[in-house]
C-alpha positions, 0 to 999 in steps of 0.5 A: 172616693165616696161610697153610698150606704147601698154600695157599702152594703153590697161590699159587705154582703159580697165580702161575707159571701167571699169568706164563706166561699173560702171556708167551703173546700168545694168552692174554689171561686174567690173574689180578689178585689171589688172597686165601686165608684160613685158619689150618690148618697141619699141623705133625705130618706130615713127608713126608721123612727124608733120613737114611733114604736120604741123599737128598731122597726121600719116605717113600712111596718109602722101602722101610723103616719111618721115623718123624719126630718134628717140633719142634712135638711137642718144644715141646708136651711141653716136652721137655728130654731125648732120652728124653722125645721118643723115647717118642712112637714105640712101637718105642723103649723106655727102657733105663737112665738111670744116670750122667746119660745115656740108653740106648734100645732100638729094636725091642728092640735096645739102641742103642749110644752109639758107632754108634746115633746120627747128627747130620745124617748124621754118626755121633755119640757119644751118651754124654750127654744130647743138647741137643735145643733145637738140633734141628728134628726126630728121624728114627727109621730102623728096621732095619740101616742099615750100607749108608749109615753103616757100623757100626750095630746091628740095631734101627736109628738115631736121626738128630738133624736140627739147626735151620738158618739162616733168611733170615727174622728169628727171635728167641725167648726162652723160660722154663720151670719145674717144681714142684721148682724146676727152671728153663730159659731159652732163646734162639733167634735167626736171620736174614740178615746181608747185604742179599742174604741170602747170609749167614745164621745160627742161634744157640741159648743154653740155661741149665738148672738141674734139681732132681730128685724123687729124693734121696740118703740124707742127704736132699740132692736130686739136681741138674743144671746145664747150659749150651748154646751153638750157632751155625750160619752159611750162606754162598752162594758162588754160586747153585750152591754153599753152605758151612755152618759149625757149632759147639756146646758143652755143659757139663753137671754133675750128681749121679750116680744109678745107679738103684734096686735091685729085689728078687726079685719086681721091687719097688723096695727101700726108697723109690722116690726113694732114690738109693744113690750118695753125695751127693758122686758127680758127673759133669762133661761138656764136649762140643764139635762143630765142622764144615763142610759144602759143597754144589755143584750140578754141573748140574740133575741132579747135585750133590755134598755134603761134610761134616766134623765133629769131636766132642770129649767130655771127662768127669770121673766121681767115682763112689761105685759102690755094689754091690748084694748078692745078698740085700739088704733096706733097712737092710742094709750094702752096699759102695761102691767109689769112684773118680775117672775122666777120659774123653776121646773124640774123634770125627772124621767125614767124608763125600762124596756124589754124587747125581744123576738120569738115564734109561737105557733108558727107566728113571729112576734116582736114584743115590747114590755116596759114601764116609764115614769115622770116626777114633776116639780114647779115653783114660782116667785112673782112680784107685781109692779104698778100698772103704767100707761103708754102711747106711741111717740111718748117717752118709754116708762122707766123700768120698775124697781121690783124683784122676784127675790123679795117675794116671801111666798113660793107657789109650788105644783108637784105630781108624778105618774108612771105607766106600764105598757105592752106592744106586740108586732105580730107577723102572720105571713109575708103579707099580713101583720098585726100591731096590738098594745095597751097601757095602764097609767096612774097619776098622783097629784093633789086634787087631780089623781087619776088612772087610765087604760089605753088601747092601740091596734093596727093592721098592715098589709104588704102587697110587696116588700116595698109597699104597705097599706094599714089601718090603726086605732089609738087613744090619748089621755091628758089630765088637767093641771087640777080638778078645778081652774086655779087662776084668780085673774080668770072669770071662771076661777074655781070651775070644775075641770074634766080630763082631756081624752082623744081617739084617732082612726087612721088609714094610710099607705106607704110606698118605696119607689125609685129602687127604694130611694123615694118614700111616698106616704098618704094617710086619712085621719079622724081625731076626736078630743074632749075637754080642751080649755079655751082661754080668751083675753078680756078687754077693758075688764078691771077685775079679770084678765081672761075667761076660760071655758072647757070645750065639749068636743073637738074633731079634726078630719083630714088627709096628708100626702108626702114624698121624701128621698131621691128622685134622681141621683142629683135631685132630692126632695122633701114635700108634703101637703095636708087638708084639714077640717077642724071644728068644735062639736057638741059645745054650746059656746063654740059649736061649729067653730074652727080652732085658732091656727088650723088652716084648711090647706098647708103644704111644704117642699124643700129640694136639693139639686147637685150639679156635681160633687162641689156645687148644689142648689136648694129651693123651697116653698112653704104655704099656709092657708087662711086661719082664724086668729080668734076662737069666735072666728071673726078675725082671719089671717090671710093665706101666704107662700114663703119661698126660700133658696140656697146654694152650697159650694164644697172645696178643700184648703190644704187637707181640710174640707170647707163648705160655703153656704148662702141662703135667702129666706123669704126670697120674694119679701112676702108680707105674712102673718104666722101663728098667734092670735089677736094680741100675740100674732107673729108677723113674718120677717122680710127677706133675710140673707144668711152666709155660712162656712164650715171647716171639717178636720 
């Protein structure tokens, strides 16, 4: 028999009532037995996003737009990358996928790999494809969030919430494959290690081998080999204190693919499956995260949380580095500038939060006072090879005999910053709440020291317990890597750089309908950013590769609508749409231009219909409107809609639960261009079949 969370809550409430009744000598009534039957379980709707407020505050009490994508949708879509998951939110659009990493735009603004992502509230370096098998959900926090997390962009943040240990025993084996021969094997296990359940664990193992649809010009198929291992352990020191230790490691090696090339009409030059890089170009990544978290309840109203995480990221990138000529037709020669490069990033993050509730002058407060810090180190070794020329149909140039290990110089970059923040959610009465906050932030970096103070404010009106109207104001701050441009291959090397700042005004509403099973949201936003760097690739320039300029002002206005949850006991949906008007203002070079990969319209829908407890089907559609492929807005990528479908069948063999799943991506075999520019655009894959099975013990 299966119970929904609502049923369990009713049982718990009635049980508590029964206990109270038995303790009251004046009450002779007693409930001897309650039996609740049903299979309904709403795993699409999520009511909280801790990353938005750094506290357990409901979405209805959060004065900004937040989307939470649960693990159930990741599982239904057989997602293997973060990008496959984030397409479920229309406010996120894909950028370039070159060099085995993914780039995204949120509300039209690019998410930085250094400050656009969080993992469990820690700033997380995201220069690689994230291991989504360890994620329980993904929170998309929209708009500047610098008050709580420090340096962050105007579009918002993506907070990856990891799976946690369970007291209940969990052991699941999974395997999936696709038509190209790609395979993925997973193990997810958890449970209590002691009889009193004070020591609990969660472990995940993944082995994945990918055969991509795209091919090198010598007809070799691009491949990827990935291993993931993760372990989290919780220990209850007492009824009031808990310590958590976590570790994960990713080893990821793949052939390089810097994307397709476009002509002046926005069409892919040559075959959409052709990779311009050489077959010997590759990237080899090793990432380790290790950390500890501590939670202590000071009393019934106050508790403290501390966290520390250390991320070590090492990458070798052996590039062929093809350069697209300004005018290029299939068969023409082009130049590759090979190099071997080793990158070493080290991220050390820490935070301490004090959270509590109190009443002052008959007004309720939920107060957060905290501090977080980041210690950043980057080191690079690089050896360049001799440039080579190549044209389609000719023999591929041999791999150059170079190694980064022969570089006797080490380029390094280091900085650290810390911030102190305060946030107060003030409940004036049943209808009105006010959210106020501020942050002081200080960065220490050679030639780039800075400090800032950022405010945030919101007001919420609740016409009922199931509805909210809100308005909010927030600011963001992003220091440049240096106070001057440091790139000897750029025309403007040495140019003075200003910090990037942003501000947002947002007005929105949130409603819980269908007996609180369906969440509807809508928001209007106006975001302004100043100081963004725009880099263009130079063609046929023997002395420089790029030209970087700093835009005066970038303004994005738009609205979003979304629905998430259960429409009926059998039909579940996650849907969203965004309209965006994005352009550069007050800029002598790009005045009135639209940023790359910022479509006017985008939409997404994913749904599940349950015929019975054993069989369910899924259907989804993902739409992207026209987008520009260059900052001058001369090349346009066409609009497209991709349709995905799937089905799952649940059964048992012996005493084991077994799930079978069959998915079809791009059912209509639509030709489309995803993110990226003229020389690094991502050509969408054609129709793809995936088959998976999962056994739970």
